[in-house]
Every structure is written in C-alpha cells, then in structure tokens.
All heavy atoms as an XYZ file, in Angstrom:
932
protein
N       3.584     -2.109     20.726
C       3.135     -2.338     19.376
C       4.333     -2.581     18.462
O       5.367     -1.957     18.614
C       2.363     -1.138     18.846
C       1.054     -0.868     19.540
S       0.151      0.415     18.661
C      -1.297     -0.520     18.238
N       4.150     -3.463     17.544
C       5.192     -3.810     16.588
C       5.346     -2.699     15.545
O       4.367     -2.187     15.005
C       4.796     -5.124     15.901
C       5.743     -5.591     14.847
C       5.240     -6.890     14.245
C       5.830     -7.087     12.868
N       5.256     -8.208     12.169
N       6.576     -2.328     15.229
C       6.854     -1.344     14.196
C       7.231     -2.073     12.918
O       8.035     -3.004     12.940
C       7.999     -0.403     14.623
O       7.606      0.275     15.817
C       8.307      0.609     13.544
N       6.621     -1.646     11.799
C       6.896     -2.239     10.492
C       7.252     -1.120      9.522
O       7.013      0.057      9.779
C       5.690     -3.042      9.948
C       5.371     -4.220     10.845
C       4.477     -2.161      9.763
N       7.808     -1.497      8.390
C       8.097     -0.555      7.324
C       6.986     -0.673      6.298
O       6.733     -1.759      5.754
C       9.453     -0.875      6.682
C       9.879      0.043      5.543
C      10.073      1.473      6.045
C      11.157     -0.473      4.907
N       6.285      0.436      6.050
C       5.176      0.425      5.106
C       5.505      1.240      3.866
O       6.008      2.370      3.971
C       3.911      1.019      5.733
C       3.194      0.207      6.791
C       1.978      0.982      7.309
C       2.760     -1.148      6.254
N       5.220      0.659      2.713
C       5.189      1.427      1.484
C       3.792      2.025      1.444
O       2.796      1.294      1.477
C       5.436      0.540      0.253
C       5.420      1.319     -1.049
S       5.902      0.327     -2.483
C       4.521     -0.817     -2.586
N       3.725      3.339      1.414
C       2.464      4.072      1.526
C       2.249      4.837      0.226
O       3.109      5.603     -0.202
C       2.565      5.017      2.727
C       1.458      6.008      2.866
C       0.135      5.614      2.912
C       1.743      7.359      2.987
C      -0.887      6.534      3.068
C       0.741      8.291      3.150
C      -0.581      7.876      3.184
N       1.107      4.592     -0.414
C       0.806      5.216     -1.700
C      -0.571      5.854     -1.645
O      -1.545      5.212     -1.242
C       0.837      4.163     -2.819
C       0.452      4.640     -4.207
C       1.561      5.512     -4.803
C       0.178      3.460     -5.118
N      -0.643      7.105     -2.065
C      -1.909      7.808     -2.238
C      -2.066      8.067     -3.727
O      -1.187      8.679     -4.343
C      -1.901      9.148     -1.501
C      -1.880      9.100      0.008
C      -1.673     10.502      0.572
C      -3.163      8.508      0.548
N      -3.146      7.595     -4.296
C      -3.354      7.786     -5.733
C      -4.830      7.952     -6.030
O      -5.690      7.622     -5.216
C      -2.785      6.601     -6.516
O      -3.455      5.416     -6.152
N      -5.106      8.481     -7.215
C      -6.491      8.591     -7.662
C      -6.558      8.174     -9.117
O      -5.563      8.193     -9.844
C      -7.029     10.009     -7.472
O      -6.244     10.943     -8.172
N      -7.742      7.789     -9.516
C      -7.972      7.367    -10.889
C      -9.315      7.924    -11.333
O     -10.251      8.011    -10.543
C      -7.920      5.821    -11.025
C      -9.021      5.167    -10.235
C      -7.977      5.384    -12.467
N      -9.369      8.322    -12.568
C     -10.640      8.778    -13.120
C     -10.959     10.220    -12.804
O     -10.192     10.946    -12.165
N     -12.140     10.644    -13.257
C     -12.554     12.040    -13.163
C     -12.994     12.450    -11.760
O     -12.923     13.623    -11.420
C     -13.690     12.294    -14.144
N     -13.451     11.496    -10.930
C     -13.957     11.883     -9.606
C     -12.851     12.316     -8.658
O     -13.094     13.026     -7.692
C     -14.820     10.788     -8.985
C     -14.042      9.551     -8.558
O     -12.814      9.513     -8.749
O     -14.677      8.618     -8.043
N     -11.630     11.870     -8.903
C     -10.491     12.313     -8.108
C     -10.432     11.781     -6.701
O      -9.656     12.262     -5.888
N     -11.243     10.773     -6.366
C     -11.209     10.200     -5.020
C      -9.814      9.633     -4.747
O      -9.261      8.909     -5.558
C     -12.248      9.097     -4.905
C     -12.338      8.491     -3.534
C     -13.428      7.452     -3.449
O     -13.173      6.291     -3.826
O     -14.543      7.802     -3.015
N      -9.264      9.991     -3.614
C      -7.914      9.553     -3.262
C      -7.992      8.244     -2.493
O      -8.717      8.126     -1.512
C      -7.183     10.630     -2.432
C      -5.799     10.138     -2.011
C      -7.060     11.918     -3.234
N      -7.233      7.268     -2.969
C      -7.170      5.970     -2.326
C      -5.801      5.736     -1.713
O      -4.791      6.220     -2.218
N      -5.774      5.015     -0.608
C      -4.521      4.693      0.071
C      -4.236      3.204     -0.042
O      -5.141      2.380      0.050
C      -4.599      5.082      1.548
N      -2.959      2.891     -0.258
C      -2.492      1.505     -0.266
C      -1.314      1.406      0.687
O      -0.460      2.303      0.732
C      -2.038      1.089     -1.666
O      -3.094      1.206     -2.579
N      -1.281      0.311      1.427
C      -0.229      0.073      2.423
C       0.337     -1.318      2.180
O      -0.409     -2.291      2.171
C      -0.809      0.128      3.836
C      -1.691      1.318      4.113
C      -3.061      1.275      3.838
C      -1.166      2.487      4.666
C      -3.886      2.359      4.109
C      -1.993      3.575      4.944
C      -3.347      3.502      4.650
O      -4.160      4.575      4.914
N       1.656     -1.397      1.993
C       2.290     -2.696      1.772
C       3.503     -2.795      2.690
O       4.397     -1.943      2.640
C       2.717     -2.880      0.301
C       3.376     -4.238      0.093
C       1.513     -2.720     -0.639
N       3.523     -3.828      3.505
C       4.643     -4.036      4.413
C       5.857     -4.516      3.622
O       5.751     -5.406      2.775
C       4.266     -5.075      5.467
C       5.224     -5.129      6.629
C       4.731     -6.025      7.752
O       3.527     -6.012      8.067
O       5.582     -6.748      8.316
N       7.010     -3.911      3.893
C       8.265     -4.272      3.213
C       9.312     -4.634      4.250
O       9.250     -4.209      5.400
C       8.760     -3.098      2.350
C       7.831     -2.743      1.200
C       7.770     -3.862      0.186
C       6.923     -3.518     -1.013
N       6.896     -4.579     -2.008
N      10.303     -5.412      3.808
C      11.353     -5.867      4.723
C      12.504     -4.884      4.872
O      13.229     -4.920      5.864
C      11.914     -7.219      4.258
C      10.888     -8.342      4.387
O      10.085     -8.306      5.343
O      10.883     -9.241      3.529
N      12.726     -4.012      3.875
C      13.847     -3.074      3.928
C      13.496     -1.803      3.159
O      12.594     -1.799      2.309
C      15.105     -3.697      3.309
O      14.927     -3.850      1.903
N      14.245     -0.742      3.436
C      14.033      0.512      2.707
C      14.344      0.322      1.228
O      13.666      0.907      0.381
C      14.887      1.634      3.311
C      14.279      2.223      4.550
N      13.276      3.159      4.509
C      14.524      1.984      5.858
C      12.927      3.485      5.738
N      13.671      2.786      6.585
N      15.361     -0.472      0.921
C      15.713     -0.727     -0.478
C      14.556     -1.404     -1.215
O      14.166     -0.990     -2.308
C      16.973     -1.602     -0.554
C      17.427     -1.876     -1.974
C      18.685     -2.717     -2.010
O      19.785     -2.118     -1.991
O      18.562     -3.957     -2.048
N      13.982     -2.439     -0.612
C      12.849     -3.143     -1.215
C      11.660     -2.191     -1.384
O      10.962     -2.218     -2.399
C      12.452     -4.340     -0.349
C      11.259     -5.103     -0.895
C      10.733     -6.170      0.054
O      11.107     -6.203      1.247
O       9.911     -6.981     -0.423
N      11.456     -1.336     -0.406
C      10.350     -0.387     -0.453
C      10.557      0.620     -1.592
O       9.634      0.886     -2.366
C      10.229      0.330      0.890
S       8.727      1.310      1.050
N      11.746      1.171     -1.704
C      12.031      2.129     -2.778
C      11.883      1.484     -4.157
O      11.373      2.104     -5.088
C      13.429      2.727     -2.611
C      13.561      3.670     -1.439
C      12.643      4.877     -1.543
O      12.308      5.367     -2.604
N      12.190      5.361     -0.384
N      12.328      0.243     -4.289
C      12.168     -0.476     -5.553
C      10.684     -0.642     -5.882
O      10.270     -0.524     -7.034
C      12.858     -1.840     -5.491
C      14.359     -1.757     -5.493
C      15.041     -3.090     -5.210
O      14.351     -4.121     -4.995
O      16.286     -3.108     -5.193
N       9.872     -0.915     -4.870
C       8.431     -1.042     -5.063
C       7.804      0.257     -5.538
O       6.933      0.264     -6.410
N       8.258      1.373     -4.985
C       7.732      2.680     -5.397
C       8.098      2.966     -6.849
O       7.261      3.423     -7.633
C       8.228      3.788     -4.449
C       7.499      3.666     -3.109
C       8.020      5.174     -5.058
C       7.984      4.610     -2.045
N       9.335      2.693     -7.218
C       9.761      2.898     -8.612
C       8.897      2.063     -9.555
O       8.408      2.552    -10.575
C      11.261      2.573     -8.785
C      11.650      2.525    -10.252
C      12.107      3.593     -8.033
N       8.674      0.804     -9.194
C       7.851     -0.082    -10.028
C       6.418      0.438    -10.131
O       5.828      0.449    -11.219
C       7.870     -1.504     -9.469
N       5.848      0.883     -9.007
C       4.481      1.413     -9.023
C       4.369      2.664     -9.880
O       3.389      2.845    -10.607
C       4.009      1.725     -7.607
C       3.469      0.556     -6.817
C       3.190      0.971     -5.389
C       2.205      0.013     -7.457
N       5.364      3.542     -9.799
C       5.327      4.761    -10.605
C       5.357      4.438    -12.093
O       4.728      5.123    -12.892
C       6.473      5.695    -10.216
C       6.223      6.384     -8.884
C       7.321      7.358     -8.538
C       6.987      8.113     -7.260
N       8.015      9.071     -6.889
N       6.067      3.377    -12.462
C       6.082      2.948    -13.869
C       4.721      2.392    -14.268
O       4.201      2.701    -15.334
C       7.176      1.910    -14.096
C       8.574      2.485    -14.042
C       9.657      1.424    -14.176
O       9.356      0.275    -14.547
O      10.820      1.759    -13.899
N       4.137      1.580    -13.401
C       2.831      0.976    -13.694
C       1.747      2.054    -13.762
O       0.868      2.010    -14.619
C       2.464     -0.075    -12.616
C       3.414     -1.272    -12.712
C       1.016     -0.520    -12.743
C       3.346     -2.207    -11.522
N       1.806      3.026    -12.860
C       0.779      4.061    -12.778
C       1.137      5.307    -13.592
O       0.615      6.387    -13.340
C       0.535      4.450    -11.321
C       0.097      3.314    -10.390
C      -0.075      3.823     -8.969
C      -1.190      2.673    -10.883
N       1.993      5.161    -14.586
C       2.415      6.304    -15.399
C       1.351      6.746    -16.401
O       1.497      7.783    -17.031
C       3.713      5.972    -16.128
N       0.287      5.981    -16.540
C      -0.790      6.341    -17.455
C      -1.426      7.659    -17.022
O      -1.527      7.934    -15.829
C      -1.878      5.264    -17.451
C      -1.443      3.922    -17.967
C      -2.600      2.927    -17.903
O      -3.737      3.320    -18.201
O      -2.333      1.773    -17.563
N      -1.899      8.456    -17.988
C      -2.511      9.753    -17.648
C      -3.751      9.643    -16.754
O      -4.060     10.571    -16.020
C      -2.896     10.337    -19.006
C      -2.064      9.615    -19.997
C      -1.769      8.271    -19.414
N      -4.445      8.508    -16.768
C      -5.665      8.401    -15.959
C      -5.362      8.232    -14.470
O      -6.242      8.390    -13.637
C      -6.551      7.257    -16.456
C      -5.953      5.885    -16.281
C      -6.840      4.809    -16.922
N      -6.260      3.504    -16.720
C      -6.797      2.570    -15.978
N      -7.939      2.771    -15.368
N      -6.201      1.405    -15.846
N      -4.126      7.903    -14.124
C      -3.714      7.765    -12.732
C      -2.995      9.025    -12.263
O      -2.277      9.652    -13.024
C      -2.741      6.589    -12.543
C      -3.363      5.245    -12.705
C      -3.118      4.496    -13.849
C      -4.188      4.715    -11.739
C      -3.678      3.248    -14.012
C      -4.762      3.464    -11.891
C      -4.504      2.731    -13.034
N      -3.175      9.356    -11.010
C      -2.402     10.443    -10.411
C      -1.868      9.958     -9.076
O      -2.639      9.507     -8.224
C      -3.264     11.684    -10.207
C      -2.469     12.820     -9.577
C      -3.261     14.084     -9.446
C      -2.354     15.144     -8.827
N      -3.067     16.371     -8.565
N      -0.563     10.040     -8.906
C       0.048      9.697     -7.627
C       0.177     10.985     -6.819
O       0.815     11.935     -7.253
C       1.424      9.034     -7.810
C       1.265      7.703     -8.555
C       2.108      8.822     -6.465
C       2.560      7.017     -8.897
N      -0.459     11.008     -5.652
C      -0.419     12.178     -4.784
C       0.759     12.108     -3.810
O       1.303     13.135     -3.426
C      -1.727     12.310     -3.996
C      -2.914     12.454     -4.877
N      -3.322     13.657     -5.389
C      -3.783     11.532     -5.369
C      -4.394     13.481     -6.144
N      -4.692     12.198     -6.150
N       1.121     10.890     -3.425
C       2.230     10.704     -2.494
C       2.662      9.244     -2.542
O       1.826      8.351     -2.652
C       1.809     11.055     -1.052
C       2.950     10.918     -0.081
C       3.833     11.968      0.118
C       3.174      9.732      0.593
C       4.907     11.840      0.978
C       4.244      9.593      1.457
C       5.111     10.646      1.645
O       6.181     10.514      2.486
N       3.959      9.021     -2.463
C       4.504      7.668     -2.338
C       5.727      7.752     -1.441
O       6.612      8.582     -1.664
C       4.880      7.110     -3.710
N       5.752      6.916     -0.401
C       6.883      6.952      0.509
C       6.998      5.682      1.330
O       6.087      4.851      1.361
N       8.135      5.556      1.980
C       8.423      4.413      2.844
C       8.592      4.938      4.266
O       9.451      5.800      4.504
C       9.708      3.726      2.394
S       9.651      3.136      0.686
N       7.774      4.434      5.166
C       7.794      4.954      6.529
C       7.580      3.846      7.548
O       6.802      2.923      7.309
C       6.691      6.001      6.720
C       6.811      7.145      5.783
N       7.725      8.150      5.953
C       6.138      7.428      4.642
C       7.610      9.013      4.956
N       6.663      8.589      4.148
N       8.258      3.988      8.688
C       7.985      3.082      9.793
C       6.614      3.426     10.347
O       6.189      4.586     10.328
C       9.051      3.229     10.873
C      10.388      2.678     10.459
C      11.412      2.734     11.574
O      11.088      3.235     12.678
O      12.535      2.292     11.346
N       5.918      2.408     10.820
C       4.577      2.601     11.347
C       4.238      1.487     12.328
O       4.747      0.371     12.204
C       3.560      2.593     10.199
O       2.254      2.800     10.691
N       3.377      1.792     13.275
C       2.859      0.762     14.175
C       1.470      0.311     13.728
O       0.851     -0.521     14.390
C       2.787      1.275     15.634
O       1.997      2.453     15.671
C       4.180      1.538     16.193
N       0.989      0.858     12.601
C      -0.324      0.475     12.081
C      -0.299     -0.983     11.631
O       0.600     -1.407     10.911
C      -0.722      1.376     10.918
N      -1.278     -1.729     12.070
C      -1.431     -3.125     11.669
C      -2.556     -3.156     10.631
O      -3.721     -3.017     10.974
C      -1.772     -3.978     12.889
C      -1.828     -5.447     12.573
O      -1.347     -5.895     11.536
N      -2.430     -6.208     13.463
N      -2.173     -3.299      9.378
C      -3.127     -3.175      8.282
C      -3.170     -4.480      7.497
O      -2.141     -5.108      7.256
C      -2.727     -2.004      7.360
C      -2.731     -0.703      8.176
C      -3.654     -1.896      6.158
C      -2.277      0.508      7.440
N      -4.385     -4.869      7.094
C      -4.532     -6.100      6.311
C      -3.750     -5.981      5.011
O      -3.450     -4.883      4.537
C      -6.012     -6.381      6.024
O      -6.554     -5.389      5.175
N      -3.434     -7.126      4.427
C      -2.646     -7.136      3.192
C      -3.405     -6.487      2.047
O      -4.627     -6.554      1.975
C      -2.273     -8.568      2.815
C      -1.235     -9.163      3.730
C      -0.724    -10.507      3.233
O      -0.705    -10.732      2.014
O      -0.349    -11.312      4.091
N      -2.635     -5.874      1.145
C      -3.220     -5.276     -0.051
C      -3.501     -6.396     -1.042
O      -2.655     -7.252     -1.279
C      -2.251     -4.263     -0.670
C      -2.773     -3.666     -1.935
C      -3.695     -2.642     -1.901
C      -2.357     -4.135     -3.169
C      -4.198     -2.092     -3.069
C      -2.844     -3.591     -4.338
C      -3.771     -2.562     -4.287
N      -4.697     -6.385     -1.598
C      -5.070     -7.393     -2.589
C      -5.709     -6.709     -3.778
O      -6.577     -5.842     -3.616
C      -6.064     -8.398     -1.999
C      -5.482     -9.241     -0.891
C      -6.484    -10.237     -0.331
O      -7.519    -10.481     -0.985
O      -6.228    -10.751      0.765
N      -5.271     -7.104     -4.981
C      -5.934     -6.635     -6.195
C      -7.202     -7.448     -6.363
O      -7.195     -8.659     -6.140
C      -5.040     -6.845     -7.424
C      -3.881     -5.914     -7.470
N      -4.007     -4.592     -7.806
C      -2.564     -6.123     -7.213
C      -2.826     -4.026     -7.761
N      -1.932     -4.925     -7.406
N      -8.315     -6.808     -6.754
C      -9.532     -7.588     -6.982
C      -9.325     -8.545     -8.156
O      -8.743     -8.167     -9.161
C     -10.596     -6.535     -7.299
C      -9.856     -5.279     -7.590
C      -8.489     -5.393     -6.998
N      -9.771     -9.771     -7.984
C      -9.649    -10.764     -9.038
C     -10.923    -10.840     -9.857
O     -11.918    -10.186     -9.559
N     -10.909    -11.639    -10.899
C     -12.068    -11.799    -11.772
C     -13.273    -12.305    -10.993
O     -14.412    -11.921    -11.266
C     -11.732    -12.744    -12.911
N     -13.026    -13.144     -9.977
C     -14.133    -13.693     -9.194
C     -14.802    -12.617     -8.330
O     -15.913    -12.771     -7.876
C     -13.676    -14.858     -8.314
C     -12.707    -14.490     -7.206
C     -11.247    -14.395     -7.632
O     -10.938    -14.649     -8.809
O     -10.414    -14.050     -6.783
N     -14.090    -11.494     -8.103
C     -14.631    -10.401     -7.294
C     -15.393     -9.372     -8.128
O     -15.975     -8.435     -7.587
C     -13.508     -9.666     -6.551
C     -12.773    -10.583     -5.599
O     -13.417    -11.472     -5.031
O     -11.556    -10.408     -5.437
N     -15.353     -9.532     -9.448
C     -15.967     -8.539    -10.325
C     -17.449     -8.375    -10.000
O     -18.174     -9.334     -9.812
C     -15.790     -8.955    -11.783
C     -15.714     -7.766    -12.704
C     -15.174     -8.147    -14.058
O     -14.010     -8.551    -14.131
O     -15.942     -8.038    -15.020
N     -17.874     -7.150     -9.930
C     -19.273     -6.873     -9.612
C     -19.504     -6.686     -8.123
O     -20.466     -6.054     -7.728
N     -18.626     -7.224     -7.291
C     -18.747     -7.053     -5.843
C     -17.983     -5.802     -5.428
O     -16.906     -5.530     -5.928
C     -18.145     -8.251     -5.106
C     -18.916     -9.535     -5.278
C     -18.290    -10.667     -4.483
O     -17.659    -10.403     -3.440
O     -18.427    -11.809     -4.922
N     -18.547     -5.051     -4.521
C     -17.875     -3.867     -3.995
C     -17.230     -4.219     -2.662
O     -17.908     -4.670     -1.741
C     -18.857     -2.720     -3.799
C     -19.392     -2.149     -5.091
C     -18.344     -1.308     -5.738
C     -18.936     -0.617     -6.961
N     -17.954      0.061     -7.746
N     -15.928     -4.030     -2.596
C     -15.214     -4.295     -1.345
C     -15.591     -3.243     -0.309
O     -15.932     -2.105     -0.652
C     -13.714     -4.265     -1.604
N     -15.538     -3.643      0.949
C     -15.789     -2.693      2.033
C     -14.716     -1.612      1.976
O     -13.545     -1.886      1.713
C     -15.739     -3.428      3.383
C     -16.198     -2.591      4.531
C     -16.311     -3.377      5.825
O     -15.964     -4.572      5.853
O     -16.758     -2.774      6.813
N     -15.118     -0.370      2.205
C     -14.206      0.755      2.110
C     -14.111      1.464      3.461
O     -15.108      1.600      4.161
C     -14.685      1.721      1.025
C     -14.662      1.084     -0.351
C     -15.599      1.738     -1.348
N     -15.636      3.161     -1.351
C     -15.000      3.939     -2.231
N     -14.281      3.400     -3.184
N     -15.107      5.243     -2.163
N     -12.915      1.907      3.780
C     -12.645      2.564      5.049
C     -12.010      3.923      4.777
O     -11.291      4.089      3.796
C     -11.696      1.714      5.899
C     -12.175      0.304      6.093
C     -11.765     -0.707      5.241
C     -13.064     -0.009      7.111
C     -12.224     -2.012      5.401
C     -13.523     -1.299      7.284
C     -13.102     -2.302      6.422
N     -12.262      4.875      5.671
C     -11.642      6.193      5.579
C     -10.542      6.264      6.627
O     -10.782      5.945      7.800
C     -12.668      7.321      5.819
C     -11.988      8.685      5.782
C     -13.797      7.248      4.808
N      -9.347      6.700      6.197
C      -8.220      6.810      7.120
C      -7.605      8.200      7.087
O      -7.465      8.806      6.024
C      -7.126      5.794      6.784
C      -7.564      4.359      6.962
C      -7.575      3.481      5.889
C      -7.986      3.889      8.200
C      -7.984      2.168      6.048
C      -8.404      2.578      8.367
C      -8.389      1.722      7.287
O      -8.805      0.425      7.452
N      -7.236      8.662      8.261
C      -6.405      9.840      8.400
C      -4.975      9.327      8.480
O      -4.652      8.494      9.336
C      -6.766     10.619      9.668
C      -5.837     11.777     10.038
C      -5.807     12.833      8.936
C      -6.256     12.403     11.364
N      -4.142      9.773      7.558
C      -2.741      9.371      7.484
C      -1.897     10.596      7.802
O      -2.086     11.651      7.180
C      -2.406      8.896      6.068
C      -3.287      7.748      5.649
O      -3.006      6.608      5.956
N      -4.373      8.040      4.942
N      -0.992     10.480      8.749
C      -0.176     11.626      9.140
C       1.270     11.197      9.349
O       1.527     10.128      9.906
C      -0.723     12.251     10.415
N       2.186     12.037      8.888
C       3.603     11.805      9.135
C       4.019     12.644     10.331
O       3.817     13.859     10.338
C       4.435     12.210      7.911
C       4.281     11.335      6.682
C       5.127     11.878      5.540
C       4.653      9.893      6.988
N       4.555     11.965     11.335
C       5.069     12.644     12.525
C       6.433     12.067     12.836
O       6.570     10.851     13.036
C       4.139     12.453     13.717
C       2.886     13.269     13.643
C       2.073     13.161     14.929
O       2.333     12.331     15.787
N       1.072     14.011     15.048
N       7.432     12.918     12.827
C       8.808     12.498     13.102
C       9.223     11.340     12.200
O       9.894     10.400     12.637
C       8.980     12.105     14.575
C       8.655     13.254     15.516
O       8.970     14.410     15.171
O       8.064     12.998     16.588
N       8.798     11.387     10.936
C       9.176     10.366      9.963
C       8.358      9.092     10.042
O       8.541      8.197      9.218
N       7.481      8.982     11.004
C       6.646      7.780     11.150
C       5.253      8.042     10.577
O       4.729      9.151     10.670
C       6.541      7.370     12.606
C       7.868      6.932     13.206
C       7.653      6.281     14.540
C       8.925      5.942     15.251
N       9.824      5.063     14.603
N       4.665      6.996     10.005
C       3.326      7.088      9.451
C       2.313      6.648     10.505
O       2.363      5.520     10.991
C       3.198      6.209      8.207
C       1.815      6.167      7.560
C       1.419      7.542      7.020
C       1.779      5.122      6.450
N       1.416      7.553     10.866
C       0.331      7.251     11.795
C      -0.941      7.094     10.972
O      -1.255      7.938     10.130
C       0.164      8.373     12.808
C       1.414      8.774     13.592
C       1.119      9.958     14.496
C       1.942      7.602     14.395
N      -1.669      6.012     11.200
C      -2.898      5.738     10.466
C      -4.019      5.548     11.476
O      -3.909      4.726     12.378
C      -2.759      4.458      9.602
C      -4.034      4.208      8.806
C      -1.548      4.540      8.675
N      -5.087      6.321     11.311
C      -6.238      6.159     12.196
C      -7.511      6.191     11.365
O      -7.610      6.914     10.375
C      -6.263      7.237     13.276
O      -6.252      8.521     12.701
N      -8.479      5.388     11.774
C      -9.735      5.298     11.044
C     -10.619      6.493     11.401
O     -10.654      6.926     12.545
C     -10.451      3.989     11.368
C     -11.617      3.721     10.441
C     -12.083      2.280     10.496
O     -11.434      1.424     11.079
N     -13.217      2.024      9.886
N     -11.322      7.004     10.405
C     -12.254      8.105     10.593
C     -13.657      7.621     10.256
O     -13.829      6.679      9.483
C     -11.867      9.282      9.701
N     -14.641      8.279     10.826
C     -16.031      7.884     10.579
C     -16.481      8.228      9.175
O     -17.289      7.517      8.590
C     -16.950      8.562     11.600
C     -16.815      7.972     12.981
C     -17.829      8.568     13.937
O     -18.994      8.760     13.532
O     -17.449      8.830     15.080
N     -15.973      9.338      8.624
C     -16.363      9.751      7.283
C     -15.253     10.614      6.694
O     -14.380     11.104      7.422
C     -17.668     10.550      7.307
O     -17.451     11.809      7.918
N     -15.321     10.821      5.389
C     -14.331     11.652      4.727
C     -14.403     13.091      5.222
O     -13.371     13.718      5.474
C     -14.524     11.572      3.211
C     -13.368     12.005      2.337
C     -12.067     11.322      2.713
C     -13.686     11.752      0.878
N     -15.601     13.608      5.424
C     -15.731     14.998      5.881
C     -15.183     15.169      7.300
O     -14.516     16.173      7.598
C     -17.179     15.477      5.793
O     -18.020     14.675      6.588
N     -15.438     14.208      8.195
C     -14.877     14.298      9.552
C     -13.364     14.154      9.528
O     -12.658     14.809     10.306
C     -15.500     13.237     10.460
C     -16.955     13.476     10.847
C     -17.507     12.284     11.637
C     -17.108     14.752     11.650
N     -12.867     13.317      8.653
C     -11.419     13.153      8.513
C     -10.783     14.459      8.055
O      -9.793     14.914      8.622
C     -11.116     12.030      7.515
S      -9.354     11.705      7.304
N     -11.365     15.057      7.038
C     -10.805     16.297      6.489
C     -10.805     17.418      7.515
O      -9.947     18.294      7.489
C     -11.555     16.689      5.222
C     -11.218     15.743      4.078
C     -12.092     15.911      2.848
O     -13.150     16.585      2.937
O     -11.720     15.350      1.798
N     -11.725     17.391      8.461
C     -11.762     18.395      9.520
C     -10.583     18.226     10.488
O     -10.253     19.160     11.224
C     -13.077     18.307     10.281
N      -9.951     17.050     10.489
C      -8.835     16.763     11.391
C      -7.467     16.977     10.751
O      -6.447     16.802     11.412
C      -8.915     15.313     11.879
C     -10.134     14.997     12.690
C     -10.182     13.522     13.056
O      -9.188     12.816     13.042
N     -11.370     13.047     13.388
N      -7.429     17.327      9.464
C      -6.151     17.487      8.767
C      -5.302     18.559      9.431
O      -5.799     19.617      9.804
C      -6.382     17.834      7.296
C      -6.906     16.718      6.425
C      -7.152     17.229      5.013
C      -5.976     15.527      6.404
N      -4.001     18.256      9.539
C      -3.069     19.187     10.172
C      -1.884     19.409      9.253
O      -0.893     18.692      9.310
C      -2.593     18.636     11.505
C      -3.689     18.487     12.532
C      -3.193     17.906     13.834
O      -1.967     17.722     14.003
O      -4.035     17.618     14.697
N      -1.972     20.382      8.379
C      -0.838     20.748      7.537
C      -0.636     19.834      6.345
O      -1.467     18.993      6.022
N       0.508     20.025      5.713
C       0.796     19.326      4.456
C       1.259     17.884      4.637
O       1.409     17.168      3.659
C       1.846     20.103      3.670
O       3.050     20.162      4.424
N       1.494     17.448      5.851
C       1.941     16.076      6.093
C       0.834     15.178      6.607
O       1.092     14.225      7.343
C       3.131     16.054      7.057
C       4.402     16.509      6.381
O       4.556     16.382      5.167
N       5.312     17.051      7.148
N      -0.403     15.495      6.252
C      -1.516     14.618      6.617
C      -2.521     14.586      5.469
O      -2.699     15.572      4.764
C      -2.168     15.052      7.934
O      -2.679     16.358      7.847
N      -3.131     13.419      5.300
C      -4.040     13.183      4.185
C      -5.189     12.283      4.631
O      -4.995     11.383      5.438
C      -3.339     12.467      3.044
C      -2.065     13.089      2.605
C      -1.914     14.042      1.630
C      -0.744     12.808      3.076
N      -0.591     14.363      1.484
C       0.156     13.623      2.362
C      -0.232     11.953      4.056
C       1.526     13.605      2.579
C       1.126     11.934      4.278
C       1.993     12.751      3.537
N      -6.341     12.497      4.045
C      -7.470     11.591      4.210
C      -7.581     10.769      2.938
O      -7.382     11.291      1.831
C      -8.766     12.370      4.428
S      -8.779     13.266      5.989
N      -7.879      9.500      3.078
C      -7.971      8.639      1.904
C      -8.883      7.459      2.197
O      -9.107      7.090      3.343
C      -6.593      8.138      1.499
N      -9.374      6.871      1.127
C     -10.229      5.691      1.166
C      -9.351      4.467      0.918
O      -8.435      4.518      0.093
C     -11.306      5.747      0.056
C     -12.082      7.067      0.093
C     -12.207      4.548      0.099
C     -12.923      7.278      1.305
N      -9.633      3.372      1.596
C      -8.886      2.138      1.362
C      -9.803      0.946      1.587
O     -10.739      1.009      2.377
C      -7.686      2.046      2.300
O      -6.941      0.858      2.055
N      -9.509     -0.142      0.892
C     -10.225     -1.388      1.131
C      -9.469     -2.252      2.143
O      -9.952     -3.304      2.541
C     -10.434     -2.185     -0.173
O      -9.160     -2.422     -0.768
C     -11.345     -1.419     -1.129
N      -8.306     -1.792      2.555
C      -7.539     -2.526      3.559
C      -8.067     -2.170      4.947
O      -8.429     -1.030      5.216
C      -6.059     -2.168      3.449
C      -5.444     -2.691      2.153
C      -4.020     -2.210      2.001
O      -3.770     -1.241      1.319
N      -3.093     -2.914      2.650
N      -8.075     -3.167      5.830
C      -8.601     -2.964      7.185
C      -7.475     -2.620      8.148
O      -6.405     -3.236      8.111
C      -9.296     -4.224      7.680
C     -10.581     -4.537      6.976
C     -11.215     -5.790      7.551
C     -12.469     -6.147      6.775
N     -13.074     -7.378      7.262
N      -7.755     -1.676      9.028
C      -6.869     -1.391     10.134
C      -7.209     -2.397     11.228
O      -8.318     -2.418     11.738
C      -7.085      0.047     10.605
C      -6.130      0.598     11.661
C      -4.682      0.539     11.175
C      -6.515      2.024     12.006
N      -6.262     -3.247     11.557
C      -6.486     -4.339     12.498
C      -6.045     -3.933     13.896
O      -5.183     -3.079     14.064
C      -5.712     -5.578     12.033
C      -6.004     -6.052     10.602
C      -5.025     -7.133     10.177
C      -7.435     -6.532     10.484
N      -6.617     -4.588     14.919
C      -6.221     -4.253     16.302
C      -4.780     -4.659     16.585
O      -4.189     -5.435     15.960
C      -7.190     -5.049     17.157
C      -7.967     -5.931     16.269
C      -7.639     -5.578     14.862
C-alpha cells in the first residue's frame, strides 16, 4: 500500500457537537503544518471547535476533500463514520458501521470516531 502524508483535522460546528473529520494529502511536513496554521486561523470563530489537527503518514486512500458549492446547496452529501487511530505516529483510518459501534472500539486518547463526507477508497 502506498504511504501518503495526510493533514488530519477533527472539528465540530454548532450546538450538536458532531465531530467531523477532514483528510488532505500534502507533499511535505512543511506544507502540512502551513495548512494547519491556515485552518486554525479560518476556524478561529467561536462557533467552530478544533478537537485535533496533525500531519501523519498513512496508507489510507481517501477521496479528495471538497467544499460544498452553491450548486450542492440543499443536497446532503453521503456521510461515513471512521475510526481514526494513531499508532507509532501513523494515522490508521477504518470505516465503521455506525457511530455507536465505532465508539465501542475506541482505544485510549489517540483514537477518535468522526463523520466525514470523504470516501475511504480501496
């Protein structure tokens, strides 16, 4: 499996507190860190909460992150539940059937369940 560098962000917005995951492939640690700094500035509003932001090698093949455009308004993107875990500095991403089943698999402070519109590809 190919190893890539992923900028990994866990954030929530609004009162419901649902945690969402975003994954963006980067070419270098420097580029990834710059992306995190930029995101923290953009998400500095009180309505956003960043739960985790980091740059990690991963073998996860994930579809590109896309912001919904005006043409997508009113449409709900397909949502996936992922178990995200850091092991030996690497980010492991696996799909879960539901948020409750994912949360039952959590192992310590270096693992999180989150919702994402990005697809985990074969």
